C-alpha positions as CSV (number, residue, x, y, z in Angstrom):
1,M,136.1,96.3,106.8
2,C,137.6,100.3,106.2
3,G,135.7,102.1,103.7
4,N,132.7,104.2,102.9
5,W,129.4,102.0,103.4
6,S,127.5,105.5,103.0
7,P,124.2,105.1,101.6
8,E,125.2,107.8,98.9
9,A,128.4,105.6,98.5
10,Q,126.8,102.1,98.3
11,L,124.4,103.9,95.5
12,K,126.8,105.2,92.9
13,L,127.8,103.3,89.4
14,N,131.3,102.1,88.3
15,S,131.0,105.9,85.9
16,S,130.7,107.5,89.6
17,N,126.9,109.2,88.4
18,N,125.1,108.7,91.9
19,L,122.2,106.6,91.9
20,M,119.9,108.8,94.5
21,I,117.3,111.0,93.2
22,P,115.0,113.6,95.5
23,L,112.5,112.4,96.5
24,E,110.0,114.9,94.4
25,E,112.0,113.7,91.6
26,A,111.1,109.7,92.2
27,E,107.5,110.4,92.5
28,A,106.7,112.6,90.2
29,F,108.8,109.3,87.8
30,F,106.5,106.7,89.6
31,L,103.0,108.8,89.0
32,S,103.9,108.8,85.7
33,H,104.6,105.4,85.0
34,A,108.0,106.0,83.8
35,A,109.3,104.1,86.7
36,V,108.7,101.2,89.0
37,F,110.0,101.2,92.4
38,L,110.4,97.9,93.9
39,D,110.9,96.6,98.0
40,A,114.2,94.4,98.2
41,Q,113.2,94.0,102.6
42,S,113.3,90.7,103.8
43,Q,109.6,89.3,104.0
44,D,110.5,89.3,107.7
45,L,112.0,93.0,108.1
46,F,108.9,93.8,106.4
47,A,106.8,92.0,109.1
48,D,108.3,93.7,111.8
49,L,107.8,96.8,109.7
50,T,104.2,96.4,109.6
51,S,103.0,94.3,112.8
52,N,101.9,97.5,114.5
53,L,100.2,99.0,111.5
54,P,95.9,98.3,111.8
55,P,94.4,95.7,109.6
């Protein structure tokens, strides 16, 4: 498919507002309980990513 599939292009609202924020701003929202971040990865992918971590 042709098109811009970059993360930046995929994280835009119809109003063209970008949904990406700097890590520092995300951390401030999280620490002030102003935002909740959800991991939408599949369980299988998560298991693959954590398989080499100590128990």
